[in-house]
C-alpha positions as CSV (number, residue, x, y, z in Angstrom):
1,M,-2.2,14.7,43.0
2,F,1.4,13.6,42.6
3,Q,1.4,10.7,44.8
4,N,-1.8,9.4,43.7
5,L,-0.4,9.4,40.4
6,Q,3.0,7.7,41.8
7,K,0.4,5.1,43.8
8,K,-1.2,4.3,40.6
9,F,2.2,3.8,38.5
10,L,3.1,1.5,41.2
11,D,0.1,-0.5,41.5
12,I,0.1,-0.8,37.6
13,I,4.2,-2.3,37.9
14,Y,3.1,-4.9,40.7
15,W,0.0,-5.7,38.9
16,L,2.4,-6.7,35.7
17,H,4.5,-8.5,37.8
18,D,2.0,-10.3,38.9
19,I,0.8,-11.5,35.5
20,L,3.6,-11.7,33.8
21,Q,4.6,-14.2,36.2
22,L,8.6,-12.4,36.7
23,N,9.7,-14.5,39.1
24,S,12.9,-15.7,37.6
25,P,16.0,-15.1,35.1
26,I,13.9,-17.7,32.8
27,R,10.8,-15.7,33.0
28,V,12.5,-12.8,31.8
29,V,13.9,-14.1,29.0
30,I,10.7,-15.8,27.6
31,L,9.0,-12.3,28.1
32,I,11.3,-10.9,25.9
33,I,10.9,-13.3,23.2
34,D,7.0,-13.3,23.7
35,I,7.3,-9.3,23.1
36,V,9.6,-9.7,20.1
37,I,7.0,-12.3,18.5
38,V,4.3,-10.0,19.2
39,S,5.6,-7.3,17.7
40,L,6.7,-8.7,14.5
41,L,3.5,-10.1,14.3
42,I,1.8,-6.3,14.7
43,I,4.2,-5.1,12.0
44,Y,3.5,-8.3,9.6
45,M,-0.5,-7.4,10.1
46,Y,0.0,-3.4,9.3
47,K,2.2,-3.8,6.6
48,F,-1.0,-5.7,5.3
49,I,-3.6,-3.5,6.6
50,K,-1.9,-0.2,5.5
51,K,-2.4,-1.4,1.7
52,T,-6.0,-1.5,2.1
53,R,-9.2,1.2,3.1
54,A,-9.0,-0.1,6.5
55,S,-5.5,1.9,7.5
56,Q,-7.0,4.6,8.9
57,I,-9.8,2.9,10.5
58,F,-6.4,1.3,12.1
59,K,-5.1,4.5,13.3
60,G,-8.1,5.5,14.7
61,I,-8.0,2.4,16.8
62,I,-4.5,2.8,18.2
63,L,-5.7,6.6,19.1
64,L,-8.7,5.4,20.8
65,F,-6.6,2.6,22.7
66,S,-4.3,5.6,24.1
67,L,-7.0,7.3,25.1
68,F,-8.6,4.5,27.0
69,I,-5.5,3.9,28.4
70,I,-5.3,7.7,29.6
71,A,-9.0,7.5,30.9
72,K,-8.2,4.7,33.5
73,I,-4.9,6.4,34.4
74,F,-6.6,9.4,35.3
75,N,-10.0,7.6,36.3
76,M,-12.3,9.6,33.6
77,V,-15.6,8.3,34.2
78,I,-17.4,9.3,31.3
79,L,-14.5,8.9,28.6
80,N,-13.8,5.5,30.4
81,F,-17.7,4.3,30.2
82,I,-18.2,5.7,26.1
83,L,-14.7,4.1,25.4
84,T,-15.0,0.5,27.1
85,N,-18.4,-0.1,25.6
86,F,-16.6,1.2,21.8
87,L,-13.8,-1.4,22.3
88,T,-16.2,-4.0,23.3
89,Y,-18.9,-4.0,20.6
90,G,-17.1,-1.6,17.8
91,V,-14.3,-4.5,17.6
92,V,-16.8,-6.8,16.4
93,L,-18.3,-4.7,13.7
94,L,-15.0,-3.2,12.6
95,I,-14.6,-7.4,12.0
96,V,-17.7,-7.8,10.2
97,V,-17.0,-4.3,7.8
98,F,-13.3,-5.5,7.2
99,Q,-14.2,-9.3,6.4
100,P,-12.7,-9.0,2.7
101,E,-9.6,-7.3,4.1
102,I,-9.0,-9.7,7.2
103,R,-9.7,-13.1,4.9
104,N,-7.2,-11.3,2.4
105,V,-4.5,-10.8,5.2
106,F,-4.7,-14.8,6.3
107,E,-4.6,-15.6,2.6
108,Q,-1.5,-14.1,1.8
109,I,0.1,-15.5,4.8
110,G,-0.8,-19.1,3.8
111,R,0.6,-18.5,0.2
112,Q,3.7,-16.9,1.5
113,K,6.9,-18.9,2.4
114,L,7.8,-19.0,6.3
115,V,11.1,-17.2,5.7
116,D,9.2,-14.6,3.7
117,V,6.7,-14.0,6.4
118,F,8.7,-11.4,8.1
119,D,10.7,-9.8,5.0
120,M,10.1,-6.1,5.3
121,N,12.7,-4.7,2.5
122,G,11.3,-6.0,-0.6
123,D,11.5,-4.1,-3.3
124,I,8.0,-3.0,-5.1
125,L,9.4,-3.2,-8.5
126,V,13.2,-4.5,-9.6
127,K,14.9,-2.6,-12.0
128,H,14.4,-5.5,-14.3
129,S,10.7,-5.0,-14.1
130,I,11.1,-1.2,-14.6
131,S,13.3,-1.8,-17.8
132,E,10.7,-4.0,-19.3
133,I,8.0,-1.7,-18.9
134,V,10.1,1.4,-20.7
135,K,11.3,-0.6,-23.2
136,A,7.6,-1.7,-24.2
137,V,6.5,2.3,-23.6
138,E,9.0,3.3,-26.0
139,I,8.2,0.7,-28.6
140,M,4.4,1.4,-28.1
141,S,5.2,5.2,-28.2
142,L,6.8,4.6,-31.9
143,K,4.0,2.8,-33.0
144,K,1.4,4.9,-31.3
145,I,-0.3,2.0,-29.8
146,G,-2.2,3.6,-26.7
147,A,-1.3,2.3,-23.3
148,L,-2.4,2.4,-19.7
149,I,-0.1,0.7,-17.3
150,V,-1.1,0.9,-13.3
151,I,2.0,0.5,-11.1
152,Q,0.2,-0.4,-7.8
153,R,2.1,1.1,-4.3
154,N,1.1,1.5,-0.8
155,T,-2.3,1.9,-1.4
156,N,-4.2,-1.7,-2.2
157,I,-6.8,-0.7,-5.2
158,S,-8.4,-4.4,-5.4
159,E,-11.7,-3.2,-6.2
160,V,-10.0,-1.9,-9.7
161,L,-8.4,-5.6,-9.8
162,K,-12.0,-7.1,-9.4
163,E,-13.2,-5.9,-12.8
164,G,-10.1,-6.9,-14.6
165,V,-8.8,-10.1,-16.0
166,A,-6.6,-11.4,-13.6
167,L,-3.2,-12.4,-15.0
168,S,-0.3,-13.1,-12.0
169,A,2.2,-12.9,-14.9
170,K,5.8,-12.2,-14.9
171,I,6.4,-8.4,-16.3
172,S,7.7,-8.6,-19.9
173,S,8.4,-6.2,-22.4
174,E,6.8,-8.2,-25.2
175,L,3.8,-9.3,-22.6
176,I,2.8,-5.6,-22.1
177,Q,3.1,-4.8,-26.3
178,N,0.8,-7.9,-26.6
179,I,-1.7,-7.0,-24.4
180,F,-2.0,-3.4,-25.6
181,T,-2.0,-4.6,-29.7
182,P,-5.3,-3.2,-31.0
183,R,-8.3,-6.0,-31.5
184,T,-6.3,-8.1,-29.3
185,P,-9.2,-9.3,-26.2
186,L,-6.9,-7.4,-23.4
187,H,-6.0,-4.6,-25.1
188,D,-8.9,-2.4,-23.8
189,G,-8.5,-0.8,-19.9
190,A,-5.4,-0.7,-18.1
191,I,-3.0,-3.4,-16.3
192,V,-2.3,-3.5,-12.9
193,I,1.3,-4.1,-11.6
194,D,2.8,-5.0,-8.2
195,K,6.1,-5.8,-7.5
196,S,7.3,-8.0,-10.7
197,Q,4.1,-9.3,-11.7
198,I,1.4,-7.7,-13.7
199,L,-1.7,-8.8,-11.8
200,A,-4.4,-8.1,-14.1
201,A,-5.4,-6.9,-17.6
202,K,-8.3,-5.2,-19.0
203,C,-9.0,-3.2,-15.9
204,I,-11.6,-0.4,-16.0
205,L,-10.3,2.7,-13.7
206,P,-12.6,5.5,-12.4
207,L,-12.1,8.4,-14.7
208,A,-11.0,12.1,-13.3
209,S,-13.6,15.1,-13.6
210,E,-13.3,17.0,-16.9
211,V,-12.4,20.2,-15.1
212,A,-9.2,18.6,-13.5
213,V,-7.7,17.4,-17.2
214,P,-6.9,19.8,-20.4
215,K,-9.8,19.3,-22.9
216,N,-6.8,18.0,-25.4
217,L,-6.6,14.9,-23.4
218,G,-8.9,11.9,-23.7
219,T,-10.3,9.3,-21.4
220,R,-6.9,7.3,-21.2
221,H,-5.3,10.4,-19.6
222,R,-8.6,11.1,-17.3
223,A,-8.4,7.4,-16.5
224,A,-5.1,7.8,-15.5
225,I,-5.5,10.9,-13.2
226,G,-8.6,9.8,-11.7
227,I,-6.9,6.3,-9.9
228,T,-4.3,8.3,-8.5
229,E,-6.9,10.4,-7.1
230,I,-7.7,8.0,-4.8
231,S,-4.7,5.8,-4.5
232,D,-0.8,6.6,-4.6
233,A,-0.7,4.6,-7.5
234,L,1.6,5.5,-10.5
235,V,0.4,5.2,-14.1
236,V,2.1,5.4,-17.2
237,V,0.0,6.3,-20.2
238,V,0.9,6.2,-24.1
239,S,-1.4,8.5,-26.3
240,E,-2.9,6.3,-29.2
241,E,-3.1,9.5,-31.4
242,T,0.3,11.0,-30.6
243,G,2.4,8.7,-29.2
244,T,3.5,11.0,-26.2
245,I,4.3,9.3,-23.0
246,S,3.2,10.7,-19.8
247,L,3.3,9.7,-16.0
248,A,0.1,10.4,-13.7
249,E,1.0,10.7,-9.9
250,G,-1.1,12.4,-7.0
251,S,-3.9,13.7,-9.4
252,N,-0.7,15.3,-11.7
253,L,0.1,14.4,-15.2
254,T,4.0,14.7,-16.5
255,R,3.9,14.8,-20.1
256,N,6.1,14.6,-23.2
257,L,8.5,12.2,-21.1
258,S,11.2,10.4,-23.2
259,G,11.8,6.4,-22.2
260,D,15.0,7.7,-20.2
261,K,13.4,10.3,-18.3
262,L,10.5,7.8,-17.5
263,K,12.9,5.3,-16.5
264,E,14.5,7.6,-14.5
265,L,11.3,9.0,-12.7
266,L,10.2,5.0,-11.9
267,L,13.5,4.2,-10.5
268,T,13.4,7.3,-8.4
269,K,9.9,6.8,-7.1
270,L,9.9,2.9,-7.0
271,D,13.2,1.6,-6.2
272,R,13.9,0.9,-2.7
273,T,17.8,1.3,-3.2
274,K,17.9,4.5,-5.2
275,N,15.3,6.0,-2.5
276,S,17.8,5.2,0.0
277,Q,20.7,7.0,-1.5
278,V,18.6,9.7,-2.2
279,M,18.0,10.3,1.3
280,K,21.3,9.8,2.0
281,N,22.3,12.6,-0.1
282,I,19.9,15.1,1.3
283,V,21.2,14.3,4.9
284,K,24.7,15.1,3.8
285,K,23.6,18.3,2.5
């Protein structure tokens, strides 16, 4: 058994040697460069895929490829037959099903600058944007202006964006207040924020069930909890009746927040630098 495995392993090594043409030091260097470029492309593609509904499918494909390799090595005839046929026709099916997401990836690649293509360290929300959001929320709380602010994180909520009015505007306290001022065209619904931009306004959010929300809370709070049930978004809510500030995350609602407390929570949950420091402190302890 061990000898057969050793023979198969050596056969794979010789096969790779022939395929990769590793017959000179230059070819080895080219191979290393090749691997680096392909690795960066895979990481970049995964960065976009994980924000969509295809992320779980992507993990499943990786698992199937792993099983396929194991089936090949150990000569598992039935498993090898099933996976060979699935990988042959299943990939085409997945391309058809997830065509909108794939198109979106290539559109975003085209819009970005070359120097930004492999930038994996961009902050989700800069501190300035958080300050502008909190400033607007504090003023709207005092004036009892209802507001619903969705902060997109890893999960892409493109279905929600489609129902709203596209803005792609820089975040500012004044703009947020203007959007939610009663009787203005965009004041109904939610705004969706990603990084340092307001992506859309007048967005309709899915509502949480009445069981999941206290009876004394209205539609605005149900919508805030509803979107966090299907995504990892953060949602800031200002009550029109009481001016109370709340933050929804993971189907939970934290109420009666002050402006300072809201800012602290947003910095902790969204700011990459602060998160890194928190992790360092945990490690030290």
